[in-house]
C-alpha positions as CSV (number, residue, x, y, z in Angstrom):
1,M,76.3,118.8,63.9
2,S,76.8,117.1,60.6
3,D,73.9,119.0,58.8
4,P,75.1,122.6,58.1
5,D,71.5,123.8,57.5
6,V,70.4,122.6,61.0
7,V,73.5,124.1,62.6
8,A,72.8,127.4,60.9
9,K,69.1,127.4,61.9
10,V,69.7,126.7,65.6
11,S,72.7,129.2,65.7
12,R,70.6,132.2,64.6
13,G,70.4,135.0,67.2
14,L,73.2,133.7,69.4
15,G,75.1,136.9,69.2
16,E,78.9,137.4,69.4
17,A,81.2,134.4,70.2
18,M,82.5,134.2,73.7
19,V,86.2,135.0,74.3
20,G,88.2,131.9,75.0
21,I,91.2,131.1,77.2
22,N,94.5,130.3,75.5
23,V,95.9,126.9,76.4
24,E,99.2,128.6,77.4
25,D,97.3,130.7,80.0
26,A,95.5,127.8,81.6
27,A,96.8,126.2,84.8
28,P,98.9,123.1,84.3
29,P,97.1,119.9,85.3
30,G,96.9,119.4,89.1
31,R,98.7,122.7,89.8
32,A,97.4,126.1,91.1
33,R,98.6,129.1,89.1
34,L,98.4,132.8,90.1
35,V,96.2,134.8,87.9
36,G,96.2,138.4,89.2
37,M,95.1,138.1,92.7
38,D,93.4,134.7,92.3
39,E,94.5,131.1,91.8
40,W,93.0,128.3,89.8
41,I,92.3,125.2,92.0
42,L,91.7,121.8,90.7
43,L,88.4,120.4,92.1
44,G,89.9,117.0,92.4
45,D,92.3,118.5,95.0
46,V,89.3,119.9,96.9
47,F,87.5,116.5,96.8
48,D,90.6,114.6,97.9
49,A,91.2,117.0,100.9
50,A,87.6,116.6,101.9
51,M,87.6,112.8,101.6
52,E,90.9,112.6,103.6
53,R,89.7,115.0,106.3
54,R,86.3,113.4,106.7
55,G,87.2,109.8,106.0
56,W,84.8,109.6,103.1
57,D,85.0,107.5,100.0
58,A,84.0,109.0,96.6
59,R,80.4,107.8,97.1
60,A,80.1,109.7,100.4
61,L,81.6,112.8,98.9
62,A,79.1,112.6,96.0
63,A,76.2,112.2,98.4
64,S,77.3,115.1,100.5
65,L,77.4,117.3,97.3
66,G,74.0,116.0,96.2
67,L,75.6,114.7,93.0
68,A,75.8,111.4,91.2
69,L,79.2,109.7,91.5
70,P,79.9,109.9,87.7
71,T,79.3,113.7,87.9
72,V,81.9,114.0,90.6
73,E,84.4,112.1,88.6
74,V,83.9,114.4,85.6
75,L,84.2,117.5,87.9
76,R,87.6,116.3,89.3
77,D,89.5,117.7,86.3
78,L,87.8,121.1,86.4
79,R,89.7,124.1,87.7
80,V,87.9,126.8,89.6
81,S,89.0,130.2,91.1
82,R,90.3,130.3,94.6
83,S,87.2,132.2,95.7
84,A,84.9,129.5,94.2
85,A,87.1,126.8,95.8
86,R,86.9,128.6,99.2
87,E,83.1,128.5,99.1
88,L,83.1,124.8,98.3
89,C,85.7,124.1,101.0
90,A,83.6,125.9,103.5
91,A,80.6,123.8,102.6
92,L,82.7,120.6,103.0
93,G,84.2,121.8,106.3
94,I,87.8,122.2,105.1
95,D,90.1,125.1,104.6
96,V,91.1,126.2,101.1
97,A,94.7,126.7,102.4
98,E,94.8,122.9,103.0
99,V,93.9,122.4,99.4
100,A,96.4,125.0,98.1
101,R,99.2,123.2,100.0
102,R,98.6,120.1,97.9
103,N,99.6,122.2,94.9
104,E,103.0,123.3,96.3
């Protein structure tokens, strides 16, 4: 990253830059926010609901997801759409509405 020639070389052919999300449009930490017909759900809320419902600790949750514990800790702060959260909740045996109530 500190050598501009290397950055230019590896950046060739990447195409147009991706469109970003303005910070003002992002959901506030730990809160769901309506975006059209969808909501952003914090993965940490999904994880907490699953651990509470199943009586798991963080290691059991990580094992059930097939992930390393540090990976689960990093993912806690990620926000996903309600539809993506619904799929994860179904896999964990919980209802996405249960998670959404945590944000009210």
